[in-house]
N, C-alpha and C positions, 0 to 999 in steps of 0.2 A: 631675608625679605628681598625679593618677592618669591612666592611659592613656586612659580614656574621654573625656578632654578633647580628644583628637585623633581621635575616631570620625569616619569619613567613608565614602565610597562603597566603599573597599577592604574593610571589614568586611562591608558589605551584599552585595558581590559574592561573597565566599567562602561566606557563609551561604546565599545564593541558589543557589550551585552545588550545595550538598548537597541543598537542597530540590528542585531541578529535575532533578538528574542523579545524585545519590548516594543513600546510605543512612545513617541516623543512628547505627547501631551501629558501633563501631570495628573489630570483627573480622568476618571471613567475609562471607557474602552477596555473594560476588564477582560473581555474575551480575546483581545488582540495582544495583550501584554505579558501573558504567561507568568503572572505574579511578579513582574518587575516593577518596583515602585521606588525609584532612586531618590525622588524628592522626599518621600516619607522616611526613607532610611536616613538621609542626611539630616532631616529635622529631628529625628529621634536621637541620632548620635550627637547633634548639637546640644540638645537638652541634657543628655548624659554628661557631656564634657563640661558644660557650663553650670550644671546643677540647677537648671531652670525648668519650670513646669511646661512652658510652651515655646516653640520656635516655629516661625512660618517663613519659608523661602519666597523671595520675590525676584524681580528681574534685575535689580541693581541696588546699590547702597542708597542712591537718591530716592528710588521707589520705596525703600524701607523707611526712610525719613518721612516721606509724605504719608505713607500708610500708617506709621506710628502716630503721627499727629492726629490724623483723622480718627484713628482707633481710640485715642486718649481724649477725644472730644475737643481738640484744639482747632479753631477755625476762624470764621469771619470776625475781624476786629480785635481778636485776642492778641495781646502783646506777648512776644516770646523773646527772652533774653538770649543773645547770641554773642560769641566772641569775634573779635576782629581778625584773629588768626585761626584759620580753618580752611578746608577746601570750600570753594564757593558754593557747592551744592548744599551745605549746611544752612546757608542763608536763602538760597533760591527756593528750597523746599518750603520755607516759611511763607515767602511771598505767594507761592502757588497754592498754599492751603488757605489763602485769604487772610492770613494773620499778619502781624506787624513786627518785623525784626527790630529789636532794641539792642544796640551794641553796648557792651560793658567791658571793663578792663580785665586783662589777664594779669597773672603774676609770673614768677620765675618757674612755675610748673609748666608754663606755656599754655595753661588752661584758664578758664574763667576763675577769678578769685572770689572768695566769699564776700569780701568788701566791695568788689566791683559789682557783684550781683545785687547786693542790698542797696547800693547807691542809686540804682536805676529802677527799682520797683515802684510801680504806680498802682492805683486801683484797677487798672486794666490788665495788669500782668497776670498771665495764666500759666506760664511754663518757662523753663529754661532748656535750651538745647546745649547740653554740657558735652563738649567735644574733647575726647581724650586724644590729644594731638601727638603724632609721632610715636605712638606705642606706649605712652605712659599716662599716668592718671592725675586727676585734679585732687584737691584737698577735700576728700569726700565727706568726712565727718562734719567739718565746718559748713560745707555747702548744704548737706542734708539738713543741718540745724536751721539754716536760713530758710530753706524751702519749706520745712515743716512749720516754721513760724508764720509764714505768709501763705501756707496752703498752696504751694506751687507744684505743678507736675514736673518731674525730672525725666526728661528724655535724654538718654545717654547715647551720644553719637560715638560709638566705639569702632567706627569703620576702619580706623588705622590701628586699632589696639586689640584685636582678637588674640586671645592667648594671654593677655595681661590680667592682673588681678589686684585687688586692694584688700589687705588683711584676710586673704584667703577666699575672697568672693570675686567671681569673674567680672571683669569690666563689661558693662552692658546689662548686668543683672541687678545692680544696686539700686537704681532708680525705679520708676514706674514702668518704663519700657525702654528697650535698648535696640540699637541698630548695628549691623555689620555690613561690610562691603566685601564682595568677592570678585572685583574686577581684575583685569589682567596683571596689575602690578601690586596687588595686595598680598598680605602674609600667606593666605591661601586663596586660590582663585578658582572660579567656575568658568573663566573666560569673561562672562558677565553674570552678575548675580548679587544678591544681598539677602539679609534676613532681619526679621523683627523678632525680638526675644522678650518674654515677659512672664511673670508669675500670676498675672491677672487674667481670670477667665473672660471677663468682659472685654478687655483690650484685645485678647487673642481672637475672640469671636468676631469682633469688629474688623480686625486685621485681615483674617482669611476671607471675609466677605467683601470688604472694601477693595481688596486687590484683585478681585475677580468679578467685577460688575455687580456686586451685591449678592451673588449666589450663596445660598445657605449651606450647600454641600451635604444635604440630607438625602439619603438614598443612593441608588446607583444609576439613575436616569437623569442626565444633565438637563434635558428639556423639561422635566417635571419639577425641577428645583424651584423653590420660592426665592423671592428677592426682598428680604426685610429692609435693606438699605440700598442707596445708590453707591456706585463705586466706579473704579476704572480697571483697566487691564494692566496689572503689574505682575502677571504670572511668569514664573520661571519655567524653562523646559526641562524635560528629563535628561536631555543631552548635557545641559549645563550642570544639572544636579549630579549626574554621573561623574563628571570630572571633579566637582566639588567634594563628593563623597570620598574619593580616593585622596584628595588633598587634605580633607579634615582628619583622616586617619593619620596623617603625617604631622599634624599640628604640634604635638608635644616635641617631636624631633626637631622641627623648625625652630621652636622657641629655645630649645636647649642649644642649638648651634648658634643662634643669634646672641644669646647670653654669653656663651664662651668667647665668641669673636669680639663682642663689645668689651668685655672685661679686659682682654689683652690690650686692646688699643687704648681704652680709657686709662689704664694703669700707666701706659707709656706717656700719654698726653698729660697726666697729672704732674709730671716732672717739669712741664713748661710753666714758668712762673706766672705769665700773664693770662693763662687759661683758667677759667672757672666753669663749673658744669651746671646744667639744668637741675632744678630741685625736683626730686622724685619722692613723693610722700611715703611710698612703700617700695623701697628698692627691690625687695624680693618679688614684687609683682610686675616689675618692668618687663614688657615683652621684648625689649631690646632691638627693635627694628631700626632705631636711629641712635646715634651718639650725638647729643646736642651740647654745644659749649658756647660760652660767652667770651667776648673780647672786651678790653677796658673802654673802647670808644668806637663810634661808628666808623671813623676814618681808618682805624686799625683793622676793623672787621672787613671792610671793603678790600684793604690791602692783602690781608691774609687769605681771603676767599680767592683772590686772583692768584696769589702765590701757590696755593694748594693746587689749583688747576694747572699752573705752569709746571709743577713738579709731579704731575701724573696722578694726583690724588683725586680720582673721579668720584661722582656721587655726593658732592657737597652742595648744599642749598642755602643760599642767602635769601631767606623768605621775605625780607623787608621790601625787596624790589621784585618779588616773584609775581607773575601775572595772575596766578590762580589761588594764592593762599593768604594774601594779606589785604586788608581793607583799602589801603592807600592806592592800590592798583585797580580797584574795582569801579571804574568809571561807569560801566553799564548799570551797576547797582546804585551808585550814588545819584545817577540821573534817571533811574527807573526806566531804562531803555528796554522795550519789548515790542515785538511785531503787533501786539494787540494790547489794549488797555488792561492793566493789572487791577485786581480788586482794590488794592491799597489806594489807587487814584480816586476812589469814591469817598475816601475819608478826608474830611475837611482839615482836621488837625494832625495830619500825618507828619512824621518826622521829615526834616530836611536832611537827607543823607549826604548832601555835599558839605554839611557843616558838622558832621560827627567829629568829636574830639576825644581821643584816647591817648593822652600824653604818656601815661605809665606804660602802656603797651608799646607805643612807639619807642620809648627809651629802652625797652627790653629787646624788641625785635630788631632794632637797628644794630644791635651788638651780638646777634644770634646767628650761628651757623649749625646746620644739622648735617651729619654724615650718615649716609645709608650704610647699614650693615648687611653685607651680602652673605648668602649661604654657601656659595660655591668657592670661596677663598680657600686656597691651600695654606698650610703653615708658612711656606716660603713666601707666598703672596702677602700674607699678613705682615710678616717681618719686613718685606720690602716696602709695604705701605707705611709702616712706622718710620722707616728711614726717610721716605719721601716727605712725610709730615714734618719730621725734624728739620729737614732741609728748608721747607717752606717757612719755618719760624726762625731760621738762623739769621 
């Protein structure tokens, strides 16, 4: 991770094919595109790789999240359970849908815990946004049981976990609807892009319409198409899809490299007495984009994070004080700061986000460091990295 480390002639070839023979808009213009349909190709390949019925590409992972919620019927006033540890888009998209984010505790999977979810369910709870953080999965069986009990929609935010699986089923395809991100630093990249993936005909039909101003995409005359619903413009371009298509063909190779590199480093770090590792419910399904470990205390975590940097171990993240990935740094969300009034401001009994308390999550994240696993490391570089890690702990 990220996929740009493996950029090569394959991506250039697909992009050039659009430039030389195709058209940049994903719909229509049949007479100008010479049967080049990169978005359709990538969607079909995504369905094949993930063993899913439908995939729909959009302009970003954030667009995928907002499209997925609308397509699943999640909107004004609905409560959506979210984790305090995620990229901020997972929460912003809920606000923009007119829904109400409700924060719940995570566990040592670094994902929402079954107990945390059940503890915050109310009669207004409509869905959970289950984020598979840093390439690995939540406790899916237990969480599905809770959601089935309360009839909750499971939106799987697998934006950081494409290529991962749980008991043989691709992450993103286990719940009602899933989302992937293909931005510049994801496991595979379109430059910018995302996808909604689902086995539901209804959700898929809503998704492709909602992300294109409500167009029903019937026939080959865009101006004559009907508009069964309202929507927005979250379309991806053929240029982005062309790059993504070449990258998606490399996904299996990327995951294999990540797993190999992570295994070597993890085995070396397992010899360090004070290090323990993130819980992974299905180790065989870990996409291995990150190696996440715990220290015995917050003080020691801060110290080790500093020493790793001093010893040349780059790509380490102490999420607890990271501006974009943990609740305690999200002042703009806590204070509902926006250039215009958000829909949630019309709700009288809305949560006070300045008073959110997630002590279990704080206790976990204050001791957590994640190490990015790179694709481009040579054997020599991995061995040197291990030596540098050992020096940091000496």
